[in-house]
C-alpha positions in Angstrom: -6.3 -163.0 -65.2 -6.0 -167.0 -64.5 -3.2 -166.4 -62.4 -5.2 -164.1 -59.6 -6.7 -165.2 -56.6 -10.0 -167.1 -57.6 -12.3 -164.6 -56.0 -11.2 -162.0 -58.6 -12.5 -164.2 -61.3 -15.9 -163.6 -60.0 -15.9 -160.1 -60.8 -14.7 -160.5 -64.5 -16.6 -161.1 -67.8 -16.9 -160.1 -71.3 -19.6 -157.6 -72.8 -21.2 -158.2 -75.9 -24.9 -159.0 -77.1 -25.4 -162.6 -76.6 -29.0 -163.7 -77.8 -30.7 -165.1 -74.6 -34.3 -166.3 -74.5 -36.2 -164.0 -72.4 -37.7 -165.1 -69.0 -35.0 -168.0 -68.4 -32.7 -168.7 -65.5 -29.1 -167.2 -66.3 -25.7 -167.2 -64.4 -22.8 -164.7 -65.0 -20.7 -166.7 -62.5 -18.5 -169.7 -63.6 -18.5 -171.5 -60.2 -22.3 -171.2 -60.2 -22.3 -172.4 -63.9 -20.6 -175.5 -62.5 -23.4 -176.4 -60.3 -26.2 -175.7 -62.5 -24.6 -178.0 -65.1 -25.1 -180.7 -62.2 -28.5 -180.0 -60.8 -30.3 -178.2 -63.6 -28.6 -178.7 -67.2 -31.8 -178.4 -69.1 -33.4 -175.3 -67.4 -30.6 -172.5 -67.7 -30.9 -169.9 -70.5 -27.2 -168.5 -70.2 -24.1 -168.8 -68.4 -20.7 -166.9 -67.8 -18.4 -166.1 -70.3 -15.8 -167.8 -68.4 -17.5 -170.9 -68.9 -16.9 -171.0 -72.6 -12.9 -170.7 -71.9 -11.4 -174.0 -71.4 -8.7 -172.4 -69.5 -11.1 -171.2 -66.9 -14.3 -173.1 -67.4 -15.3 -175.3 -64.2 -18.4 -176.5 -65.8 -18.3 -179.2 -68.8 -17.1 -176.9 -71.8 -19.6 -178.9 -74.2 -22.6 -177.8 -72.0 -21.5 -174.4 -71.4 -20.8 -173.7 -75.1 -24.1 -174.7 -76.0 -25.5 -171.8 -74.3 -25.2 -167.9 -74.8 -22.7 -166.3 -72.8 -23.3 -163.2 -70.3 -20.8 -161.0 -68.9 -21.2 -158.9 -65.5 -22.4 -155.6 -67.1 -25.7 -154.5 -65.9 -26.6 -153.5 -69.5 -26.2 -157.1 -71.0 -28.1 -158.8 -68.1 -31.0 -156.5 -68.3 -31.1 -157.2 -72.0 -31.2 -160.7 -71.4 -34.6 -160.2 -69.4 -34.0 -163.0 -67.2 -36.7 -164.1 -64.4 -33.8 -165.1 -62.3 -30.1 -164.0 -62.2 -27.5 -166.1 -60.3 -24.5 -164.2 -59.4 -21.6 -163.7 -57.3 -22.0 -161.3 -54.3 -18.7 -159.7 -55.1 -20.3 -157.8 -58.2 -19.8 -154.1 -58.3 -22.3 -152.4 -56.1 -23.2 -150.1 -58.9 -24.0 -153.0 -61.1 -26.2 -154.5 -58.5 -27.9 -151.3 -57.8 -28.6 -150.8 -61.3 -30.2 -154.4 -61.7 -32.3 -154.1 -58.7 -33.7 -150.9 -60.2 -34.4 -152.4 -63.3 -36.6 -155.0 -61.7 -34.1 -158.1 -62.1 -34.5 -160.8 -59.6 -31.2 -162.2 -58.5 -29.6 -164.6 -56.0 -26.1 -164.1 -54.9 -23.3 -166.5 -53.7 -20.2 -165.9 -52.2 -17.0 -167.9 -52.5 -17.1 -170.9 -50.3 -14.2 -171.1 -47.7 -14.8 -174.8 -46.7 -16.2 -177.9 -48.0 -19.2 -177.3 -45.5 -19.6 -174.0 -47.1 -19.3 -175.6 -50.7 -22.1 -178.1 -49.8 -24.5 -175.5 -48.5 -23.9 -173.3 -51.7 -24.7 -176.4 -53.9 -28.0 -177.0 -52.1 -29.0 -173.1 -52.1 -28.3 -172.9 -55.7 -30.1 -176.0 -56.5 -33.2 -174.8 -54.2 -33.3 -171.4 -55.9 -33.6 -173.2 -59.6 -36.4 -175.6 -58.2 -34.2 -178.9 -58.0 -33.5 -179.5 -54.4 -33.3 -183.3 -54.7 -30.6 -182.9 -57.3 -28.8 -180.7 -55.0 -28.9 -183.1 -52.1 -27.4 -185.6 -54.4 -24.6 -183.6 -55.7 -23.8 -182.6 -52.1 -23.6 -186.1 -50.8 -21.3 -186.8 -53.8 -18.8 -183.9 -52.8 -19.1 -185.0 -49.0 -18.0 -188.4 -50.2 -15.1 -187.2 -52.4 -14.0 -185.0 -49.7 -14.1 -187.6 -46.9 -11.1 -187.4 -44.4 -8.4 -189.8 -45.2 -7.4 -192.3 -42.3 -4.4 -192.2 -40.2 -1.9 -189.2 -39.8 -0.5 -187.3 -42.8 2.5 -189.2 -44.4 3.6 -186.5 -47.0 4.0 -182.8 -47.4 2.6 -181.1 -50.3 1.9 -177.9 -52.0 -0.4 -176.5 -54.4 1.6 -174.2 -56.6 -0.5 -172.1 -58.9 0.8 -170.3 -62.1 2.6 -167.2 -61.1 3.8 -168.8 -58.0 0.5 -168.5 -55.9 0.1 -170.8 -53.2 -3.2 -171.8 -51.0 -2.0 -171.4 -47.3 -4.0 -172.0 -44.3 -7.7 -170.9 -44.2 -8.2 -171.6 -47.7 -10.5 -174.3 -49.1 -7.5 -175.9 -51.0 -5.8 -176.4 -47.5 -8.7 -178.0 -46.2 -8.8 -180.4 -49.1 -5.0 -181.1 -48.7 -5.8 -182.3 -45.1 -8.9 -184.3 -46.2 -6.4 -186.2 -48.7 -3.9 -186.9 -46.3 -1.2 -184.2 -46.9 0.4 -181.5 -44.7 0.3 -178.4 -46.5 3.9 -177.1 -47.0 2.9 -173.5 -47.2 3.3 -173.2 -43.4 7.0 -174.0 -43.4 7.4 -171.1 -45.9 5.8 -168.6 -43.6 3.0 -168.0 -46.4 -0.1 -166.2 -45.5 -3.9 -167.3 -46.6 -2.9 -166.7 -50.4 0.6 -165.7 -51.1 3.6 -166.1 -53.7 6.4 -168.5 -53.2 9.4 -167.8 -55.4 11.0 -170.8 -57.4 14.2 -170.3 -55.7 12.7 -170.7 -52.2 10.6 -173.9 -53.1 13.9 -175.6 -54.6 15.7 -174.8 -51.3 13.2 -176.6 -49.3 10.8 -178.7 -51.4 7.8 -180.9 -50.0 7.4 -184.3 -50.8 4.8 -183.3 -53.6 4.2 -180.3 -55.6 0.8 -180.1 -57.3 1.0 -177.6 -60.3 0.1 -177.0 -63.7 1.8 -179.2 -66.2 0.6 -177.5 -69.4 0.1 -174.1 -70.6 -0.3 -171.7 -73.6 1.6 -168.6 -74.8 3.8 -166.5 -72.3 2.8 -169.1 -69.4 4.1 -171.8 -71.5 7.5 -170.3 -71.6 7.5 -169.6 -68.0 6.3 -173.1 -67.1 9.1 -174.6 -69.4 11.7 -172.9 -67.5 10.2 -174.1 -64.1 10.2 -177.6 -65.4 13.9 -177.4 -66.2 14.6 -176.4 -62.9 12.4 -178.7 -61.0 13.9 -181.6 -62.8 16.8 -181.4 -60.3 14.4 -182.3 -57.6 13.7 -185.7 -59.2 14.0 -188.5 -56.4 13.3 -186.1 -53.6 10.0 -184.5 -55.0 7.1 -185.7 -57.1 5.3 -183.1 -59.4 1.6 -184.0 -59.9 -0.6 -182.1 -62.7 -3.0 -180.1 -61.0 -4.6 -177.4 -63.4 -5.2 -174.0 -62.2 -9.0 -174.1 -62.9 -9.1 -176.8 -60.1 -8.5 -173.6 -57.7 -11.1 -171.5 -59.1 -14.1 -172.9 -57.5 -15.6 -175.1 -54.7 -18.8 -177.0 -55.5 -18.4 -179.9 -58.0 -14.7 -179.0 -58.5 -14.1 -180.5 -55.2 -14.6 -183.8 -56.6 -12.3 -183.8 -59.3 -9.7 -181.8 -57.1 -9.9 -184.7 -54.4 -9.3 -187.3 -57.1 -6.0 -185.5 -58.2 -4.8 -185.2 -54.7 -5.7 -188.6 -53.7 -4.0 -190.1 -56.6 -0.7 -188.6 -55.0 -1.4 -189.8 -51.7 
């Protein structure tokens, strides 16, 4: 699941029976969790089950694991009896219909495609939970972190996700590369917005920098080790920079860390 296009992650979750204090503000969306951890950390009754997983969590793990976790099923959410649910707008229409019928008040949020969208979403989430000033502060931090680099781009780069997925033109990650001062090399391979780039093709025409995960577990670890053996032949031509998959899953405060990593290689 971690290898899929980040929007798909917003549809996933785990069922179960978490004990959630009724009448609270809950989220079942890991990207919203990351915002809430910054703007209203003490006001949240439950977070997404994805935020309990270190491989997928965008919110601080110690904060998320101190709270009950919710999946996306209507039954689970209704049982939590929240006064407000914050969720993704890609949730099943059947689920949302059931929640509406049960009288659950909810705010839905999409997947931000730009830095401006991310900043607007941060402010909207913060306002929804009664913390507009905290939202403004976080929005300012994101804007500062994503400030456009001065001068023309000097290096080509690609963000190469586990499974070979690449962020192409029109993605938030493409914008972040440009703001950090890179040319997104996805264009030289003729890739679409999100596409798969085989290792063999990458090795034939490598960019100056490859941002990619450098650690993995299970089957992913074996596949990563095989790739790294091949990529060693590019030493002296291409730099490999550690860029965890989870930096691709969300906008919001994740942009701050993603830009730190990108700028460190500029």
